[in-house]
N, C-alpha and C positions, 0 to 999 in steps of 0.2 A: 432365433428359430421360431417359426409359427407353430402353434400347438397342433397336434393331430386332430382331425375332425372325424367324429364317429358318424358313419353314414347309415349303418344298419347293425344288426346283431353281430355279424361276422366281419364287416368291412370298415376300414378306416382309410381316410386320405391323409397322406403325409405331405403337406405343402413345403416345398424346398425352394428357397429363394436363390437365384443366380443371375448371371448376365449372359445373354446370347447376342447374336448379331444385331438385333433390334434394340438392345438395352436391357434394363432390369426386367426380370420375368419370374414367374413361379411355376415350378414343375410339380405335378401332382402324382407322386409315387403312391401306389396302393399297397395296403397291408390287409391280407385276408387271414383271419384267426380261426383256428380249429383246436378245440381242447385236446383232441387225440392226436391229430396229425401235425400239430405245431403251426408256426407262422409261415406265411408265404409272402414274399415281396414281389410286386409286379413292377418291373423296371427298376433302374438304379441311379438315374440322374446322370449328370456330367461327371468327368473325372474330378476326384478330390472331394466328392460329396459324401463319402462314407461316414465322416464325423457327424454330419447333419442327420444322416439316417439313424446312426446310433443314438443321438440325442432324442430323436423322435420316438424311437423304441423305448428309451429310458423314461420318457414322459408317460408311457403306458405301463411302466413296471416290467419292461422286457429288456433283453439284451441279445447279443449275437447268438448265444446258445439256443435261443428260441426259434431262430430263423432256420427252417429246414429245407426250403427251396426258393429259387428265384424263377419266376416266369417272365420271359421277355416278350413284349409285344412285337418288337422288331429290333434291327441292329443299328439304327441311327445313334450317333455318339451321345446325344442327350438322354438316351435310354439305357445304353450299356456302358457309359463312361466309367462308373464306379464298380462295374461288375467284378473285375479281377480282385479288387480290395475286399469287396463283400464276400466273395467266395473264399478268399484267404482267411478272413476273420471267422467265417461260419462253417465252412466245409459243406455248404448247402448244395443240393442238386440244382442243375440249371436246365430249364425246360423251354422249348421254343418250337414253333411250327417247323416242320421238316425243311421247307424251302429256305428258311433263315439260317440253318445250321452252319453252312460253309462260310457265311459272312461273320457270324458270331465267333467262330473258331479261328478266323483269319485265313481260311483256305482260299477265299476270294476277297478282293478289295470291296469295301462298302459301295453300295450303289451310288451314294452321293459324296464319295471321297473328293475333297477339294483338289482342283488342279493346282499346279505350281503358281499359276497366275492368280488364282483365287487366294491362295495362302499368302502371297506377297502383299495383298491388299488388306489382310486381316490385322486387327490390333494384336499386340504381343501375347495377351492372355489367351486369345483364341488360337493363335499359332501353337502355343504350348500344349493346348488340349489335343491337338492332332499329332503332336510330335511322337507320342508313345501310343501305339494302337491298343485299344481296350478289347482284348480277346480272352476267351476262356472256353474250355471244353464244354460241350453240351451233353448232359447226362442222358437226356431222354427227348426224343423227337415227338411232337404232338401232331394230332391230325384233326381235321375239321369234324365237328359234331361229337368229338370225344367228350365224355363227362368225367371229370376228375373227382376222386373221392375226398373232397374237401368241403367243409362248411355246408354240408347237406347237398352238395353237387355243384360243381363249377363247369359250365359248358364252354368248350373251346370253339370259337367261331372264326374260321379263316376269313380275313377281310383284306385281301391283297389290293394293291393300287398305290398306296403310299410307299410300300416296298413289296417285293415279290411274295414274301411270306409273312406279311403282317397278320397278327391275330388280335381278336378282342375276346373278352371273357364275360360270361353271364353267370352271376351268382344266383342260382335258381331260387333257392329258398327265400332270399332277401329281395329279389326283384331288381338287383343292381347290375347295370351294364357298365363295364369298364372298356372304353373304346380305344385306348392308346391314342394314336394319331389318325384313326379312321374318321374321326370327327373332332371338331374343336368347339369351344363355347366362349362366351363372353358375358359376364354379369348375369349368369343364369339362363342365357339364351343359347340354344343349340344351333350349331352351324355345320355345314359339310366339311370335307377335307380341305386343308390349306393347299391351294392350287400350286403355289410357287415351290412347295416342298414335295409335291406328289407327281412322280414321273408318269404314271398311267392313270389319268383322271377318269376315263371311261370305266376302267376296272374298279377304281375307288368309288365311283358313284353307284355301281352295282353292289358294292359291299355295303354302302349306306342303306340301300333298299333291303338288303338281307337283314341288317340289324333292326330295321323297322318292323320286322316280323316277330320280334321277341317281345314278350309282355313285360317290358321293363317299367318300373315305377320311379327309378332313379338312374341317372346317367352321370358317370364321372369321366371327363375328358382329361388327357394329360396336360393339354394347354387350355386353360380356362377354368377347369375345376368342375364343381358340382352343379348339376341341373336337376331340380326337383319339381318345379312348378309345371304341371301339365306335361310331364316328361314324355308320356306315351304320345300325346298330341304333337309335341315338338318333333319327336322321331318321325311321325307320319308326315308332318309338314316338310321336314328336310328331305325325306325320301321322295316326296312329290316334286320338290324343287330339283332333285337330282335327275329327273327325267327330261328336264328342259334342255 
């Protein structure tokens, strides 16, 4: 397990190593801490990752009892895969943007559910991940521009495109922007959304421009991790490129 990374007063990144279609990768689940409101997980990784999440919590002197809620950026399997196990272990609330609710609860199939032909070409471990749907009831539907009473204020930002109800979070007091898959990064360099995994690129690019309006000093992407060097300028650059 890679040790948790302290990003700001309230925010930690939990780097979780796994393998996806392209090979080994690291997923950056986020932990938001609040002395009064308890801990909040943002996304839950792929199926079977609950042990890694618990180990990361333990490294910070925390356990399942400290996790009071899970906020989901969207319903793709690498974000909700361990949700049922986490909810079973913690009894945590589950929060997501309203448009995502039917997908997370299993009322609708996921936007990117593999076809039988796609499943046939997958390695066995990937097939196994899709064999048992990762669904859980959503306790509370969130809305664009809502500010959650966590860590001095966490702003909900609707950033559709990657999925219909994708959200990002801005931890106001800390200046930390948690993008989910609305943006990606590599070696500290911010990039736009991953085109091959984004059904509605025009909408996703509008979401990038929306994020660039926030006064973020640090950006955390789910794929790629932490962006700290000239984060505001990088946001502006990627937003400008999104107009092309």
